[in-house]
N, C-alpha and C positions, 0 to 999 in steps of 0.2 A: 793450746798455751804452751809457750817455751818454758824449759825448766832454767830459772835463774841462778840455780845453784852452781858453785865453781867445780864440784867434782862429788865423788862418793868415798866415804871413809867406812870400811868395814872392820867390825872389832870382834875378837875373840872374846870369851867370857872369863873363863877360869885363869888366874894369873894375870889377867890384864886389867878388867873392871872389877872383878870379883876376888876377895881373898877368901878361897873356899877350902884351904889345905886341911884346917881343922876338922871341917865337915867330911872331906875325903877320907881322912885318917879314921874317923869315927865310923863312917859307912863301911869302909873296907875292913877294920878290925872285927866288926860285928858280923859281917858277912862270912869272914874267915871261921869265926866261932860257930856259926850255923852249918857251915860246910865241913867242918873239922878238918880245916888245912892250916898251916902254919907258914904263911908267907908275910913278912914284915911290909909295913907300908912303905918304908924305904925303897924297897923294890918296885913295888906298884907305882911309885912316884916318878920313877925313871921313865916311865912311858905315857905319862899324862900328856894329852894333846891327841892320842890315837883313839879310836872308837873302842868302847868298853870291851867288845868281844876280841878286838885286835890285841888289847892288853892281856886278856886272859890267854890267848895264843901265845904271846911272849914269855908269860910266866908258866907256860906248859901245864896249865890247869886242864885236866880231862875234859874233853868236849861235852860228855854226858852231865856235866855240872854246870855247864854254861848258862842256861836258861834259869836254873835256880840261882845261880850267882847274881844274875842280872836282877831278878825279882827281889833278892835281900837287899842288894846295894841300892836299887832304886828306894825301897822302903825306908831304909835307914838314912840315906841322903835327904829324903823329904822330912823324916823325924827331927834330923839334926840340922834343919834350916836356920835356926838361930845361931848356929855356929859359924856363919857366913857373914861376911860384912864387905862393903864396898871399900875400894882402895881410897885414899885421900884425894879429893878435889874431882872424883869422878862425875858427879852430877853437875856441878859447877862448868867444868871443861865441856862435857856432853851438850849443855845448853848453848855454850859460846860455839861450838863447832856447827850445831844445828843451824845457825844464823847464816852460814855460807855453805855448808855441804849437807847432802843427804847422808844419813847415818844408817847402818845395817849391822846385823849380828849373824856370824858363822861360829857354831861351837860344837864340839863333840858330846855336849850333853843331850840327852833325850828331850822330847817335846814337853812332857808333863813336867819335869823338874824345871826346866826352862821357864815355862809358864808361870810355875809358882815363884820363881825367883824374880821374874820380871813385875810381878804383881806386889811382891813383898816390898821391892826396893822402888815401885813406881818408875821403871824404865820403859822408854818407848822407841822403837826403831821402825824405820820404813819398811824393812823386810827382815825376817828371822828364818834363818835355816839351821836346823838341828840334825842331829844323827839320824833321827827317823826320816828325814828328807832326802837322804842320799843313799845310794847303792854301794858307794865306796867312800869310806871315811877318809880323813886326812892321813897321810900327805897328798891324796888325791885331791885336785883342784874342782872337784864336781861341785861341790857346795859354793865355792866362789863364783865359778861360772854361772850358776843358776842365779845368784844375786846380780851379777853385772849384766845379764841379760834382760834384767828389769828395768834397766836405766839405759840412758842413751849417752853416756860419757864415753870419752876416749880413754883407753887403757892408761895413758900417762897421766890422767886425772883421777885414778882409782887407787887407793891405798888399803892394804890389810894391816891390822894392829895386832901383832901376836907375841908370843913369849916362849916359844919352843921350836925345835929344828922343823918339826912337822909343819908348823904354820909357815915358816919361811920357804920349804919346798912347795907348798900348796901355792902359794903367792908367785912363786917362780914359774911354776907350771901353768898358771893362769895368766901369766905374762903382765902381772900388775905390780905397783910398788909394794915394798914391805918395810914396816916400822917395828923395831924390836922393842919391848919393854924389859928393861934391866931388873925390874923388881919381880918378874915372874918366876916360872918354874925353871928356866934354863937360860944361862947366858951363852950367847954364841961367839965363838972365836972366829968372826968373819968380818970383813969390811962391809958392813951394812949401815943403814940409818938406824939409830937407837935413840931411846929416850930414858931418863932416869926418874921421871915422875910424869903424871898426867899434865901437869902444868907445861910441860916441855912441849905438848902438842900446840898449845897455843902460840907458842914462838915459832914453832916450825910451820905451821900452817899460816903464819902473820895475821892472827885474828885480832 
């Protein structure tokens, strides 16, 4: 049976669909308390979009604390799930997009947290790739390539919707289109396609 959809839209999660900054702040602050380290969330926030262990490397946290940090961050992120909320119009716009496009998710969050979030907000995607599904996190295109191989769309009909430089670089490396969300974690000073609200996706895709 032929796929009648026009293309594929791949979404990042944090800073694009999900307003999770308060949750991240809480999880990071509690993790630092447990590990007796003093690194403010503002420093952590600069590297959001990379895999968690990549962020720890950037922050120069001793490697022997990485697994413990991961355990605590994962724990407190789940405990603080009520600090997360969807950005405006997300569910309405995703429903419209689904009528014409396949939609997928590629995020640097791990699978257990992503599953909890998808259940909480009743979100459904054709394909979900998390940090646990790749050997190289963003800005590597590995996750995007895994998703695109599941569909038979031309690269010109595939879009990645992100909010960080790492998302942009991953899309570039995967040779697919990139759409930047200006409400996310990072504004980019580049001549790229950007949107200021999820509603802009409706106009952009002519839905």
